[in-house]
C-alpha positions in Angstrom: -3.4 14.8 5.3 -1.3 11.6 5.1 -2.4 8.5 3.1 -0.6 5.2 3.5 -1.7 2.8 0.8 -0.8 -0.5 -0.8 1.9 -1.0 1.7 4.4 -3.6 2.3 3.8 -5.0 5.8 1.4 -7.4 7.4 0.9 -4.7 10.0 0.8 -1.0 9.2 1.9 1.8 11.7 1.8 5.5 11.1 1.5 8.2 13.8 0.0 6.6 16.9 -2.1 3.9 15.2 -1.1 0.3 14.4 -3.3 -1.6 11.9 -3.2 -5.3 11.2 -3.5 -6.6 8.5 -2.4 -3.9 6.0 -4.8 -5.2 3.2 -8.0 -7.3 3.2 -8.9 -9.7 0.3 -12.2 -11.5 0.0 -12.2 -14.4 -2.3 -13.7 -17.9 -2.3 -16.3 -18.3 0.5 -14.7 -15.7 2.8 -17.3 -13.2 4.1 -15.7 -11.6 7.2 -12.4 -10.2 8.2 -11.2 -8.7 11.5 -9.0 -5.6 11.3 -7.0 -5.0 14.6 -6.2 -1.5 15.8 -3.9 -0.5 18.6 -3.3 3.0 20.0 0.5 3.2 20.3 0.5 6.8 21.5 0.4 8.4 24.9 -3.0 10.1 24.5 -6.5 8.9 24.1 -7.5 9.1 20.4 -10.7 8.9 18.4 -10.9 7.6 14.8 -13.8 7.6 12.4 -13.8 4.8 9.8 -15.2 5.0 6.3 -14.5 4.0 2.7 -12.7 6.1 0.1 -11.8 5.4 -3.5 -8.3 5.7 -5.0 -6.6 5.1 -8.3 -2.9 4.1 -8.4 -0.5 6.0 -10.6 2.5 4.5 -12.4 4.9 5.9 -9.8 3.0 4.1 -7.0 1.2 7.2 -5.6 -2.5 7.5 -5.3 -5.2 10.0 -6.4 -8.7 10.3 -4.8 -11.5 9.6 -7.3 -15.3 9.6 -7.1 -16.2 7.6 -10.2 -14.6 4.3 -11.4 -12.6 4.2 -14.6 -13.7 2.0 -17.4 -13.5 -1.6 -16.2 -12.9 -0.6 -12.6 -15.4 -1.7 -9.9 -15.7 -0.3 -6.3 -16.0 -2.8 -3.4 -17.8 -0.4 -1.0 -21.4 -1.2 -2.1 -20.8 -4.8 -1.0 -19.2 -4.2 2.3 -20.2 -3.3 5.9 -17.9 -2.1 8.7 -18.6 -1.8 12.4 -18.0 0.1 14.5 -17.6 3.2 12.4 -15.9 5.2 15.2 -13.6 4.1 18.0 -12.0 5.8 20.9 -8.8 4.2 22.2 -6.9 4.8 25.4 -3.1 4.5 25.2 -2.2 0.9 24.5 -5.8 -0.1 24.0 -6.7 -2.5 21.1 -9.9 -2.6 19.1 -11.3 -5.0 16.5 -13.1 -3.7 13.4 -15.3 -6.1 11.5 -15.4 -5.9 7.7 -18.2 -7.9 6.2 -18.7 -8.9 2.6 -22.3 -9.2 1.3 -22.2 -11.2 -1.9 -24.8 -10.5 -4.6 -25.7 -13.1 -7.3 -25.3 -10.7 -10.2 -21.8 -9.6 -9.4 -19.5 -9.6 -12.5 -16.4 -11.6 -12.5 -13.2 -9.8 -11.6 -11.9 -7.5 -8.8 -13.6 -4.9 -6.8 -11.6 -2.4 -4.7 -12.2 0.3 -2.1 -10.0 1.6 0.7 -10.8 1.6 4.4 -9.9 5.0 5.8 -9.1 5.8 9.4 -9.4 9.5 10.2 -8.2 11.0 13.4 -10.8 13.1 15.2 -9.4 15.5 17.7 -11.0 18.1 19.9 -9.7 21.0 18.0 -10.3 24.6 19.1 -12.4 26.6 16.7 -10.5 28.5 14.0 -10.7 32.3 13.7 -11.0 34.6 16.7 -8.6 33.9 19.5 -9.3 34.8 23.1 -12.9 35.6 22.2 -14.5 38.3 24.4 -11.1 40.0 25.2 -10.1 41.6 21.9 -12.2 41.0 18.8 -9.7 43.0 16.7 -7.1 40.2 17.0 -7.7 37.3 14.6 -5.5 34.2 14.3 -5.5 31.5 11.8 -4.6 28.0 13.0 -3.4 25.4 10.5 -4.1 21.9 11.8 -2.9 18.7 10.0 -5.6 16.0 9.9 -4.0 12.6 10.2 -5.4 9.7 8.3 -4.3 6.3 6.9 -6.0 3.7 4.7 -5.8 0.1 3.7 -7.1 -1.6 0.5 -10.2 -3.9 0.7 -10.4 -6.2 -2.3 -13.2 -8.5 -3.5 -12.5 -11.2 -6.1 -15.4 -13.0 -7.7 -15.7 -15.6 -10.5 -12.7 -16.3 -12.7 -9.8 -14.0 -12.0 -6.4 -13.9 -13.5 -3.4 -11.6 -13.0 -0.2 -12.0 -14.9 3.1 -10.1 -14.1 6.1 -9.5 -16.3 9.3 -7.4 -15.7 10.8 -5.2 -18.4 13.2 -2.3 -19.3 15.8 -2.8 -16.5 18.3 0.0 -16.2 21.1 0.6 -13.8 21.9 4.2 -12.9 24.9 5.4 -10.9 24.9 8.6 -8.8 27.9 10.4 -7.3 30.1 7.4 -8.3 28.9 5.6 -5.1 25.1 5.0 -5.4 23.4 2.6 -7.7 19.7 2.6 -8.5 18.0 -0.1 -10.5 14.9 1.0 -12.4 12.5 -1.3 -14.3 8.8 -1.7 -15.2 6.4 -4.1 -13.5 3.7 -5.0 -16.0 0.2 -6.4 -15.2 -2.4 -8.0 -17.4 -5.7 -9.7 -16.6 -8.8 -8.8 -14.6 -7.3 -8.7 -11.0 -4.4 -6.9 -9.4 -1.0 -8.3 -8.6 0.8 -8.1 -5.3 4.2 -9.4 -4.2 7.8 -8.6 -3.2 10.7 -7.5 -5.3 14.1 -9.2 -4.8 17.3 -8.3 -6.6 20.3 -10.6 -6.6 23.8 -9.8 -7.8 25.5 -12.7 -9.7 29.2 -12.2 -10.0 31.4 -13.8 -12.7 33.0 -15.7 -9.8 31.6 -16.5 -6.4 28.1 -17.0 -5.0 25.1 -14.7 -5.8 23.9 -12.5 -3.0 20.9 -10.2 -2.4 21.5 -6.5 -3.0 17.9 -5.1 -2.9 14.4 -5.8 -1.8 11.0 -4.1 -1.6 8.1 -5.8 0.2 4.4 -5.4 -0.7 4.4 -4.0 -4.2 1.0 -4.0 -6.0 -0.3 -3.0 -9.3 -4.1 -2.4 -9.2 -6.6 -3.0 -12.0 -6.6 0.6 -13.2 -3.0 0.2 -14.3 -1.2 -2.0 -16.8 2.3 -1.1 -15.4 4.1 0.5 -12.5 7.6 2.1 -12.5 9.9 0.7 -9.8 13.2 2.1 -8.5 15.3 0.4 -5.9 18.6 1.5 -4.4 21.0 -1.4 -4.4 23.3 -2.3 -1.4 27.0 -1.9 -1.9 28.1 -4.8 0.2 31.7 -5.0 -1.0 32.4 -1.2 -0.8 32.6 -1.1 -4.6 30.0 -0.5 -7.3 28.4 -3.6 -8.7 30.0 -4.6 -12.0 31.2 -7.6 -14.1 28.2 -9.9 -13.6 24.4 -10.0 -13.7 21.5 -8.6 -11.8 18.6 -11.0 -11.3 15.2 -9.4 -10.6 12.3 -11.4 -9.2 8.7 -10.6 -8.4 7.6 -13.2 -5.8 4.7 -14.0 -3.5 4.4 -12.0 -0.3 4.1 -13.4 3.2 4.2 -17.1 2.3 6.7 -19.6 3.7 7.1 -21.2 0.2 7.7 -18.4 -2.3 6.2 -18.4 -5.7 8.0 -16.6 -8.5 5.5 -14.5 -10.5 8.0 -13.0 -12.9 11.8 -12.6 -13.3 14.4 -11.1 -15.6 18.2 -10.6 -15.8 20.5 -7.9 -17.0 24.2 -7.9 -17.6 26.3 -5.3 -15.9 29.9 -4.3 -16.8 
């Protein structure tokens, strides 16, 4: 089973399914969102659509849960989706409607669930193969079930999410590869979401970009997330004698907003 969560692009593609957008946020007066699907494969495919609940771990991976942690709230009770199953011919698009039903007694803060698209194939029954010919021959068939999901977030009342960057560390491998590691911290009652940009500032000359990661989020079940990014070696030499500037900025906007930044000296 494959889960693709909290990802970095305005559209999300995995296997033979393209999903746009890659996350849904309801805030203000917004009550409806369209999610666009396209079958990019060569065969007709059927997908069932439901909600699942996940918690994010500090390394960015996810774990399936059934009950919310303290202070965590699921969005599913306030959402409707239709249709709940689609069959798409090759190249065929389909629009899924996600509707938010606001309730007057909702607590301030953020609610989150994940919209899950599960592939439904016409699999052959497991167990006896060539039934009726030789019942002494038994085969076991292992079949991967393809699925992908996107977060659906509801924000109500007064919400605030603050980001900071800390503990930057530059590591070198095999004398040629440099990886920057640091911690993305979150406080407040809503999640944070943005892009990571890393600039190298030499002692002489103009700064230039050496690393980027798009669509990095920290959900409300976490106070921090550990980030590692491999830096580009543009000059053919290891980065040295200058500074690294790390920024956490807004995602998908023409005018970028800097949420957090820090610098570290390198020798």
